TORRO-718062 format. One record per residue (C-alpha): x, y negated, z negated. Coordinates in nm, 3 decimals. Example, Ala and Ser with C-alpha at 12.3 -4.5 7.8 and 13.67 -1.06 7.14 Angstrom:
BEGIN
+---------+---------+---------+
:      xx :      yy :      zz :
+---------+---------+---------+
:   1.230 :   0.450 :  -0.780 :
:   1.367 :   0.106 :  -0.714 :
+---------+---------+---------+
END
This chain:
BEGIN
+---------+---------+---------+
:      xx :      yy :      zz :
+---------+---------+---------+
:  -2.731 :  -1.997 :   1.069 :
:  -2.633 :  -1.645 :   0.956 :
:  -2.900 :  -1.432 :   0.796 :
:  -2.876 :  -1.373 :   0.424 :
:  -2.699 :  -1.055 :   0.320 :
:  -2.885 :  -0.769 :   0.161 :
:  -2.705 :  -0.748 :  -0.172 :
:  -2.698 :  -0.372 :  -0.197 :
:  -2.363 :  -0.273 :  -0.346 :
:  -2.464 :   0.094 :  -0.340 :
:  -2.418 :   0.087 :   0.037 :
:  -2.107 :   0.276 :   0.147 :
:  -1.895 :   0.216 :   0.454 :
:  -1.937 :   0.474 :   0.732 :
:  -1.718 :   0.551 :   1.034 :
:  -1.977 :   0.374 :   1.249 :
:  -1.893 :   0.055 :   1.054 :
:  -1.523 :   0.053 :   1.146 :
:  -1.584 :  -0.219 :   1.405 :
:  -1.726 :  -0.452 :   1.138 :
:  -1.448 :  -0.355 :   0.895 :
:  -1.184 :  -0.428 :   1.157 :
:  -1.340 :  -0.770 :   1.218 :
:  -1.296 :  -0.849 :   0.847 :
:  -0.932 :  -0.740 :   0.866 :
:  -0.866 :  -0.958 :   1.170 :
:  -1.031 :  -1.260 :   1.011 :
:  -0.815 :  -1.219 :   0.700 :
:  -0.498 :  -1.171 :   0.908 :
:  -0.434 :  -0.832 :   0.749 :
:  -0.266 :  -0.529 :   0.905 :
:  -0.498 :  -0.230 :   0.854 :
:  -0.625 :  -0.006 :   1.133 :
:  -0.904 :   0.252 :   1.151 :
:  -0.676 :   0.525 :   1.016 :
:  -0.643 :   0.325 :   0.692 :
:  -1.018 :   0.291 :   0.652 :
:  -1.046 :   0.665 :   0.721 :
:  -0.816 :   0.737 :   0.425 :
:  -1.057 :   0.559 :   0.192 :
:  -1.355 :   0.745 :   0.333 :
:  -1.177 :   1.082 :   0.302 :
:  -1.013 :   1.031 :  -0.039 :
:  -1.217 :   0.755 :  -0.205 :
:  -1.497 :   0.526 :  -0.098 :
:  -1.564 :   0.177 :   0.032 :
:  -1.851 :  -0.026 :  -0.110 :
:  -2.007 :  -0.251 :   0.151 :
:  -2.254 :  -0.538 :   0.158 :
:  -2.453 :  -0.583 :   0.477 :
:  -2.672 :  -0.845 :   0.634 :
:  -3.036 :  -0.760 :   0.683 :
:  -2.938 :  -0.668 :   1.039 :
:  -2.690 :  -0.406 :   0.915 :
:  -2.363 :  -0.590 :   0.977 :
:  -2.096 :  -0.524 :   0.712 :
:  -1.986 :  -0.862 :   0.577 :
:  -1.803 :  -0.763 :   0.256 :
:  -1.606 :  -0.462 :   0.133 :
:  -1.415 :  -0.325 :  -0.165 :
:  -1.237 :   0.011 :  -0.160 :
:  -1.140 :   0.252 :  -0.436 :
:  -0.888 :   0.536 :  -0.424 :
:  -0.886 :   0.754 :  -0.738 :
:  -0.581 :   0.945 :  -0.859 :
:  -0.531 :   1.145 :  -1.180 :
:  -0.586 :   0.900 :  -1.466 :
:  -0.593 :   0.581 :  -1.263 :
:  -0.728 :   0.453 :  -0.935 :
:  -0.668 :   0.178 :  -0.682 :
:  -0.894 :  -0.111 :  -0.591 :
:  -0.823 :  -0.289 :  -0.264 :
:  -0.966 :  -0.414 :   0.067 :
:  -1.174 :  -0.680 :  -0.110 :
:  -1.285 :  -0.872 :   0.198 :
:  -1.571 :  -1.113 :   0.263 :
:  -1.660 :  -1.268 :   0.599 :
:  -1.592 :  -1.641 :   0.604 :
:  -1.952 :  -1.759 :   0.632 :
:  -2.054 :  -1.551 :   0.329 :
:  -1.780 :  -1.658 :   0.088 :
:  -1.840 :  -1.842 :  -0.240 :
:  -2.159 :  -1.649 :  -0.307 :
:  -2.012 :  -1.414 :  -0.566 :
:  -1.999 :  -1.114 :  -0.332 :
:  -1.632 :  -1.034 :  -0.400 :
:  -1.690 :  -1.046 :  -0.775 :
:  -1.997 :  -0.826 :  -0.740 :
:  -1.804 :  -0.567 :  -0.541 :
:  -1.508 :  -0.583 :  -0.780 :
:  -1.735 :  -0.508 :  -1.075 :
:  -1.887 :  -0.215 :  -0.885 :
:  -1.541 :  -0.078 :  -0.806 :
:  -1.422 :  -0.117 :  -1.166 :
:  -1.732 :   0.051 :  -1.304 :
:  -1.703 :   0.342 :  -1.061 :
:  -1.339 :   0.413 :  -1.147 :
:  -1.396 :   0.379 :  -1.522 :
:  -1.688 :   0.624 :  -1.495 :
:  -1.449 :   0.870 :  -1.331 :
:  -1.204 :   0.833 :  -1.622 :
:  -0.962 :   0.629 :  -1.410 :
:  -0.792 :   0.308 :  -1.520 :
:  -0.829 :   0.053 :  -1.236 :
:  -0.506 :  -0.075 :  -1.078 :
:  -0.455 :  -0.328 :  -0.800 :
:  -0.192 :  -0.539 :  -0.626 :
:  -0.277 :  -0.909 :  -0.632 :
:  -0.172 :  -1.212 :  -0.431 :
:  -0.107 :  -1.529 :  -0.636 :
:  -0.466 :  -1.647 :  -0.577 :
:  -0.607 :  -1.305 :  -0.655 :
:  -0.398 :  -1.279 :  -0.970 :
:  -0.590 :  -1.571 :  -1.122 :
:  -0.924 :  -1.408 :  -1.038 :
:  -0.828 :  -1.060 :  -1.160 :
:  -0.676 :  -1.195 :  -1.479 :
:  -1.020 :  -1.326 :  -1.570 :
:  -1.153 :  -0.972 :  -1.515 :
:  -0.915 :  -0.830 :  -1.780 :
:  -0.637 :  -0.714 :  -1.549 :
:  -0.284 :  -0.748 :  -1.692 :
:   0.046 :  -0.801 :  -1.506 :
:   0.295 :  -0.513 :  -1.496 :
:   0.559 :  -0.568 :  -1.224 :
:   0.594 :  -0.757 :  -0.900 :
:   0.710 :  -0.717 :  -0.541 :
:   0.740 :  -0.923 :  -0.224 :
:   0.632 :  -0.851 :   0.131 :
:   0.923 :  -0.880 :   0.372 :
:   0.869 :  -0.921 :   0.746 :
:   1.109 :  -0.845 :   1.031 :
:   1.011 :  -1.025 :   1.351 :
:   1.345 :  -1.069 :   1.527 :
:   1.630 :  -0.829 :   1.478 :
:   1.981 :  -0.953 :   1.408 :
:   2.308 :  -0.770 :   1.477 :
:   2.348 :  -0.512 :   1.204 :
:   2.622 :  -0.574 :   0.949 :
:   2.835 :  -0.289 :   0.820 :
:   2.680 :   0.059 :   0.850 :
:   2.516 :   0.219 :   0.547 :
:   2.610 :   0.587 :   0.544 :
:   2.454 :   0.810 :   0.279 :
:   2.643 :   0.846 :  -0.049 :
:   2.897 :   1.125 :  -0.062 :
:   2.727 :   1.463 :  -0.080 :
:   2.390 :   1.324 :   0.037 :
:   2.226 :   1.407 :   0.368 :
:   1.923 :   1.238 :   0.526 :
:   1.689 :   1.450 :   0.737 :
:   1.337 :   1.411 :   0.878 :
:   1.051 :   1.519 :   0.652 :
:   0.905 :   1.852 :   0.760 :
:   0.624 :   2.076 :   0.639 :
:   0.860 :   2.300 :   0.443 :
:   0.969 :   2.023 :   0.210 :
:   0.620 :   1.878 :   0.164 :
:   0.530 :   2.039 :  -0.173 :
:   0.866 :   1.949 :  -0.327 :
:   0.837 :   1.596 :  -0.193 :
:   0.497 :   1.553 :  -0.357 :
:   0.641 :   1.660 :  -0.692 :
:   0.931 :   1.416 :  -0.663 :
:   0.694 :   1.136 :  -0.567 :
:   0.446 :   1.212 :  -0.848 :
:   0.718 :   1.169 :  -1.110 :
:   0.773 :   0.812 :  -0.984 :
:   0.417 :   0.714 :  -0.890 :
:   0.255 :   0.862 :  -1.199 :
:   0.015 :   1.100 :  -1.021 :
:   0.004 :   1.347 :  -0.737 :
:  -0.082 :   1.158 :  -0.419 :
:  -0.007 :   1.443 :  -0.180 :
:  -0.332 :   1.398 :   0.018 :
:  -0.245 :   1.032 :   0.080 :
:   0.112 :   1.111 :   0.186 :
:  -0.019 :   1.383 :   0.418 :
:  -0.233 :   1.123 :   0.596 :
:   0.071 :   0.903 :   0.652 :
:   0.259 :   1.183 :   0.828 :
:   0.300 :   1.121 :   1.198 :
:   0.202 :   0.755 :   1.192 :
:   0.562 :   0.625 :   1.198 :
:   0.795 :   0.918 :   1.269 :
:   1.109 :   0.702 :   1.259 :
:   1.031 :   0.622 :   0.895 :
:   0.969 :   0.978 :   0.771 :
:   1.297 :   1.068 :   0.601 :
:   1.413 :   1.252 :   0.291 :
:   1.751 :   1.233 :   0.116 :
:   1.895 :   1.557 :  -0.023 :
:   2.192 :   1.619 :  -0.252 :
:   2.289 :   1.979 :  -0.320 :
:   1.944 :   2.072 :  -0.196 :
:   1.764 :   1.845 :  -0.444 :
:   1.551 :   1.551 :  -0.333 :
:   1.705 :   1.218 :  -0.435 :
:   1.487 :   0.987 :  -0.228 :
:   1.240 :   0.960 :   0.057 :
:   1.080 :   0.706 :   0.290 :
:   0.757 :   0.708 :   0.485 :
:   0.571 :   0.455 :   0.699 :
:   0.270 :   0.387 :   0.915 :
:   0.154 :   0.192 :   1.215 :
:  -0.050 :  -0.125 :   1.172 :
:  -0.260 :  -0.381 :   1.356 :
:   0.027 :  -0.629 :   1.397 :
:   0.330 :  -0.458 :   1.237 :
:   0.452 :  -0.113 :   1.148 :
:   0.522 :  -0.078 :   0.776 :
:   0.786 :   0.109 :   0.578 :
:   0.671 :   0.251 :   0.246 :
:   0.666 :   0.421 :   0.010 :
:   1.039 :   0.415 :  -0.057 :
:   1.130 :   0.614 :  -0.369 :
:   1.494 :   0.679 :  -0.455 :
:   1.728 :   0.767 :  -0.739 :
:   1.951 :   0.465 :  -0.676 :
:   2.027 :   0.169 :  -0.449 :
:   2.274 :   0.359 :  -0.231 :
:   2.017 :   0.623 :  -0.139 :
:   1.750 :   0.358 :  -0.076 :
:   1.983 :   0.164 :   0.155 :
:   2.081 :   0.473 :   0.350 :
:   1.718 :   0.572 :   0.407 :
:   1.625 :   0.222 :   0.520 :
:   1.929 :   0.194 :   0.748 :
:   1.848 :   0.520 :   0.924 :
:   1.482 :   0.424 :   0.971 :
:   1.557 :   0.068 :   1.078 :
:   1.797 :   0.189 :   1.348 :
:   1.523 :   0.407 :   1.497 :
:   1.209 :   0.196 :   1.451 :
:   1.096 :  -0.049 :   1.717 :
:   0.891 :  -0.367 :   1.694 :
:   0.807 :  -0.594 :   1.401 :
:   0.805 :  -0.443 :   1.052 :
:   0.671 :  -0.498 :   0.701 :
:   0.809 :  -0.364 :   0.377 :
:   0.671 :  -0.441 :   0.031 :
:   0.993 :  -0.432 :  -0.172 :
:   1.004 :  -0.428 :  -0.552 :
:   1.153 :  -0.732 :  -0.726 :
:   1.323 :  -0.495 :  -0.974 :
:   1.582 :  -0.411 :  -0.705 :
:   1.735 :  -0.745 :  -0.601 :
:   2.025 :  -0.583 :  -0.416 :
:   1.781 :  -0.421 :  -0.174 :
:   1.612 :  -0.753 :  -0.116 :
:   1.949 :  -0.909 :  -0.030 :
:   2.017 :  -0.613 :   0.202 :
:   1.687 :  -0.671 :   0.383 :
:   1.753 :  -1.043 :   0.425 :
:   2.095 :  -0.969 :   0.575 :
:   1.916 :  -0.767 :   0.842 :
:   1.672 :  -1.040 :   0.940 :
:   1.380 :  -0.976 :   0.704 :
:   1.210 :  -1.285 :   0.561 :
:   0.984 :  -1.317 :   0.259 :
:   0.617 :  -1.352 :   0.341 :
:   0.438 :  -1.344 :   0.004 :
:   0.464 :  -1.223 :  -0.355 :
:   0.229 :  -0.967 :  -0.511 :
:   0.176 :  -0.851 :  -0.867 :
:   0.075 :  -0.503 :  -0.977 :
:  -0.204 :  -0.539 :  -1.233 :
:  -0.371 :  -0.282 :  -1.458 :
:  -0.713 :  -0.305 :  -1.617 :
:  -0.700 :  -0.377 :  -1.991 :
:  -0.344 :  -0.255 :  -2.046 :
:   0.001 :  -0.409 :  -2.014 :
:   0.186 :  -0.103 :  -1.888 :
:   0.151 :   0.080 :  -1.561 :
:   0.168 :   0.447 :  -1.471 :
:   0.458 :   0.433 :  -1.228 :
:   0.837 :   0.424 :  -1.267 :
:   0.962 :   0.086 :  -1.138 :
:   1.323 :   0.205 :  -1.161 :
:   1.270 :   0.450 :  -0.872 :
:   1.001 :   0.258 :  -0.684 :
:   1.181 :   0.056 :  -0.420 :
:   0.885 :  -0.015 :  -0.193 :
:   0.513 :   0.060 :  -0.222 :
:   0.290 :   0.211 :   0.048 :
:   0.112 :  -0.125 :   0.057 :
:  -0.136 :  -0.317 :  -0.156 :
:  -0.413 :  -0.099 :  -0.010 :
:  -0.284 :   0.232 :  -0.146 :
:  -0.030 :   0.172 :  -0.422 :
+---------+---------+---------+
END
């Protein structure tokens, strides 16, 4: 029988714990890799509960931005579930963000939505995870709209890109975007019209799938063109967490072999409105990061 955990929610995850954290990810069937855990350690923190022997058996991560912050990676090892550990870690994460002056935000599965609703989180908008396992012959090409060019993201455009993204996300997340650079080069694209940014796409590698996101764009045509260029260059299975507010993009993805895996709901603590602009948010980074 497993030893009882030491219920010390002040314990923080360390790089030496990545093996235990990865075991939790594998057990849950999630997609994160060490580079994702490193983002939380560099830009936020991960609360961890350990056994008396030091093994990490539960986690919850926070990632603060300006005015709000993300809660994610709420994981508990199977043999330690139903002991209130997830709720304990959630409360610690909420309290920490609120103390920083940040409104907690999270992306919930249908089961999680019931739990988080009881913790005073309110629904804002929803999205679905789409998965591409087997590619199909591409339908008609999707060239950029007239006057729009799509080029790889480079260092020179970085500061302008962060400003464009912040207007849609609701806060500057430049340090997060910087840590995505280089993880999926085929998905690092920006759309320009008369020199102005009208959309961009990024991505990252994962344990089982690469993932496109964020995808921020002025309109459907730009979003399609960015995705088409990236999809033509990317190899292997893919995820994309696509916003329900853009049904035409969802149809476009399905025509290219993507299938729906699960719905998620963006929820905000004790308020009914979010901080982001759903009109320009076509796909999120992922439930981990917003």
